[in-house]
C-alpha positions, 0 to 999 in steps of 0.5 A, spaced: 740 618 353 742 617 345 738 621 340 738 622 333 743 627 329 741 631 323 747 628 319 746 621 320 748 617 314 745 611 311 745 605 316 751 600 315 750 592 314 746 589 319 751 585 323 750 577 323 745 576 329 743 583 330 736 585 330 734 592 326 728 596 328 726 602 323 720 606 325 717 609 319 712 613 322 709 615 329 715 618 332 715 625 333 707 625 331 701 622 333 699 618 327 702 614 322 705 608 326 709 603 323 715 600 325 719 595 321 723 589 324 729 586 320 733 579 322 737 575 318 734 579 311 727 578 313 722 583 315 716 584 320 712 590 320 708 592 326 702 597 324 701 601 318 697 607 320 695 614 317 696 621 320 691 626 319 692 633 315 693 639 319 691 646 317 698 648 314 696 642 309 690 644 305 687 639 300 690 633 303 686 627 305 691 623 309 698 622 310 702 615 309 708 613 311 714 613 306 715 606 303 721 607 299 725 603 303 721 597 302 719 597 295 726 593 293 724 588 299 717 587 298 718 579 298 722 580 304 716 582 308 714 576 312 707 579 315 704 586 318 702 585 325 696 590 327 696 591 334 689 594 334 684 597 329 685 605 329 686 608 323 693 611 325 695 603 326 691 600 320 689 606 315 695 605 310 695 598 309 691 598 303 696 603 300 702 598 302 698 592 299 697 596 293 705 594 292 704 587 294 697 584 295 699 578 298 703 580 304 699 577 310 696 581 315 696 578 323 691 581 328 685 580 332 678 578 330 676 585 330 682 588 328 682 584 322 674 585 320 675 592 320 681 592 315 678 587 311 672 592 310 677 597 308 680 593 303 674 591 300 673 598 298 680 598 295 678 591 291 683 587 295 682 581 298 688 580 304 691 574 306 690 574 314 692 570 320 687 571 326 691 571 333 688 572 340 692 573 347 696 568 349 697 565 342 705 564 339 706 564 332 712 563 328 712 568 322 719 567 318 724 568 323 720 572 328 717 568 334 711 572 336 707 572 342 701 576 343 699 579 349 692 582 351 692 590 353 687 595 354 685 601 350 679 605 347 678 599 342 676 592 344 681 586 342 688 591 342 694 587 343 701 588 344 706 583 341 713 580 344 718 578 338 723 573 339 729 572 335 736 570 336 738 577 337 733 577 344 726 579 346 723 585 344 716 587 346 712 592 342 706 595 347 702 598 341 697 603 344 695 601 351 693 603 358 691 600 365 684 601 366 683 596 372 675 596 371 674 596 363 668 595 360 669 589 357 673 586 363 679 585 358 685 587 363 692 589 360 695 582 362 700 584 367 702 577 369 704 576 362 708 582 362 711 580 368 713 573 366 716 576 359 720 581 364 723 575 368 725 572 361 729 578 360 726 584 355 732 586 351 728 592 348 721 595 350 718 599 345 713 603 349 707 608 348 708 615 350 702 619 348 700 620 355 707 620 358 707 628 360 700 626 364 701 625 372 697 619 375 693 614 372 687 614 367 680 614 370 676 608 369 672 608 362 666 606 367 666 613 370 663 616 363 657 612 364 654 616 369 656 623 366 652 621 360 646 619 363 646 626 367 647 629 360 641 625 357 637 626 363 637 634 362 637 633 354 630 637 351 631 635 344 635 631 340 642 628 342 648 628 337 654 624 339 660 625 335 666 620 336 671 616 333 668 611 328 672 605 332 671 607 339 666 601 340 666 602 348 664 609 348 658 607 343 656 602 347 655 607 353 651 611 348 647 606 346 646 604 354 644 611 356 639 612 350 636 605 351 635 607 359 632 614 357 627 611 351 631 614 345 632 611 338 639 611 335 641 612 328 648 612 326 650 617 321 656 617 316 659 611 312 665 609 316 660 609 323 655 605 320 660 600 317 664 599 323 658 599 328 655 594 324 662 590 324 662 590 332 655 588 332 655 582 328 662 580 332 658 581 338 663 587 341 657 591 341 651 589 345 644 592 341 637 592 344 632 590 339 629 596 336 634 601 339 638 602 332 634 605 326 635 608 320 637 615 319 631 616 314 626 614 319 628 620 324 623 625 322 617 620 324 620 620 331 619 626 336 626 630 338 626 628 345 626 620 343 632 621 338 640 620 338 644 621 332 651 618 333 656 621 327 663 622 326 667 629 326 669 629 333 676 632 331 673 638 327 674 634 320 672 639 315 668 634 311 665 630 317 658 630 319 659 634 325 663 640 322 658 640 316 652 641 321 656 646 324 656 650 317 649 648 315 651 644 310 648 637 312 641 635 312 641 634 319 639 642 322 641 644 329 636 647 332 635 651 339 635 645 345 639 640 341 645 637 345 651 635 342 656 631 345 664 631 343 666 624 346 673 624 344 680 627 346 683 633 342 688 630 338 694 635 338 694 640 332 686 639 332 684 644 337 682 650 333 678 646 328 674 643 334 673 650 337 671 652 331 665 647 330 663 648 337 662 655 336 658 654 330 654 649 333 653 654 339 651 659 334 645 655 332 643 654 339 646 647 341 648 645 348 655 643 347 658 638 352 665 636 351 672 634 355 673 641 357 666 642 361 664 635 362 667 628 363 665 625 357 672 622 355 678 618 358 684 617 354 686 610 351 693 611 353 697 610 359 699 616 364 706 617 367 704 613 373 702 607 369 708 607 365 712 607 371 708 601 374 709 598 367 717 599 367 718 596 374 714 590 372 718 589 365 725 591 367 727 592 360 735 592 358 733 598 353 727 602 352 725 606 346 719 610 346 714 610 341 707 613 339 708 621 341 710 627 339 717 629 341 715 632 348 712 625 349 718 621 347 722 625 352 717 625 358 717 617 357 724 616 356 725 620 363 720 615 366 724 609 363 731 612 366 727 613 373 726 606 374 733 604 372 734 603 365 741 606 364 741 613 360 745 610 355 740 605 353 734 609 353 734 610 345 730 617 343 729 616 335 725 619 330 722 617 324 727 614 319 732 613 324 735 606 324 736 602 331 740 596 332 740 591 337 746 587 337 749 583 343 744 586 348 745 593 346 740 598 342 744 604 339 742 608 333 746 607 327 743 611 321 737 614 318 733 612 312 728 616 308 721 617 312 718 623 309 710 624 309 707 621 303 700 625 301 694 622 299 690 628 295 683 624 292 686 619 288 693 621 287 698 618 292 705 621 293 704 626 287 703 632 292 710 635 294 712 640 299 713 645 294 705 644 292 703 645 299 707 651 299 704 654 293 697 652 296 698 656 302 700 662 299 694 661 294 690 661 301 693 666 304 695 671 299 691 670 293 694 670 286 696 675 280 696 673 273 699 677 268 699 676 260 704 679 255 705 678 248 712 679 245 715 678 238 719 672 238 725 675 234 726 682 238 723 680 244 719 687 244 712 687 246 706 686 241 700 685 246 699 687 254 701 687 259 694 685 262 694 683 269 688 680 273 688 678 281 684 673 285 684 673 292 690 678 293 685 684 295 688 689 290 683 691 285 685 690 278 684 697 276 690 699 281 695 695 276 695 701 271 700 704 276 705 698 274 704 697 267 709 702 265 714 699 270 713 692 266 713 695 259 720 699 261 723 693 264 721 688 258 723 694 253 730 694 256 730 687 256 729 687 248 734 692 247 739 687 251 737 681 246 733 677 251 728 673 247 728 667 251 721 666 254 723 663 261 727 669 262 722 674 260 717 670 265 722 671 271 723 678 269 715 680 269 715 676 276 720 680 279 718 687 277 711 685 279 712 682 285 717 688 288 711 693 286 706 689 290 711 688 296 713 695 296 706 698 295 702 693 299 706 689 303 704 682 300 706 676 297 701 673 293 703 668 288 705 671 281 703 667 275 706 670 268 704 668 262 709 670 256 707 668 249 711 669 243 708 671 236 
């Protein structure tokens, strides 16, 4: 198995007749999915998603792929194919279209409806091309065929890309539920036909490659939800992804059966469910869904609330309910259902929310104590089955952390893909398909781009490190006035602390040390402000470390008079 090397340099010029594949996100992480295909100087992008921040990225709202390698080539982009409507596949599209608004978007009806609603908020009117399974579209030099796949959102597609370099298949996110709620199966007949044609490179979803067996059918959840509703004493509050239309349909069906009314809470949930209902993907009995403002007129045992926050996101509705920071107050007897899986890295945040809800008396039902969610990604048994059908010449695992990519690579090798033709890459690693052989040829920039409020890309890793220090250790500021010609102290030092755990009065012990260091510096003729600030920082920092074993941020201010 080939794999990236940290010393990889920039890729060479793409050989004539070759296809270049550059993942800019989604490899080594769950989210930020984006892959760029290049042939004959033209580019095709598959997916353009976001990654949600973790605890060590305080203040960050979203993480985008790095578009640096595309900025000089925006006119070369033929289009962006969107495999389905989840945020980790479409969430970064508005930020790319800010760079060039007329890049065409290609996707299924629901996917395009979801991204168009999102783009409306950014005041962008996109060029779109609606496709469905069975369609073939020529997009520049790329001949794209779209294949139905089953996932946790309707209308998901895989895409087969034909060029003179060969046939490449990108699965998107998929599983092989044999009894899907909407009756839309993963189209194994078409994948078998593509396998017969000869798949030169298969890019395959890796998320559940470590999980043995097959994913359970979505239908099994309906019975569990009915049992939860049957035993619920007061309100039922369900937290789910705002795009998980299948799960919301099951909630609506259970609510209708048990005589409850449903209200959607949260802007994204209201927007997405409105789109799904208008397009016919969500079947809503008349009078079932009501405005959240009317709930006070209904008895608790007739109420169902559907909200976001299943991943413990701090600003989502469920987290705010757990923190008593939401107009909806949790009371003893309420039942809360977390109808989603845990995205790796979110475990602590989710359990913090569960504990908060339980503290206020709620009965919390989650994947750990009831079957209220099944994954939308193929497990190992399904992947083996899939590879035996497709029989690709080259395999490139995508969409997963390193452990998932490795596990998926092993599955491919077990089904007969030669070890040296299983390519394990990471974000930014460039893979060329030339004369039927895929190999790593270089690496391009593909770091994290942070969105913080209206700022995009302004927050750096250094700024995040400062935020972590502030959060963990606090800040100490020190103010000194010195003579501009001699460097001698004329005022201060004054020391103040916030969040460091050290009383301001305790700093009297370090004042003589600071005065001594500054006086010695003045005798040596040092008058440059930056040097004096560094001296103050070092002196105070050493004292804090020696006496308190702490490393707060130290902010020295030296003023010349």
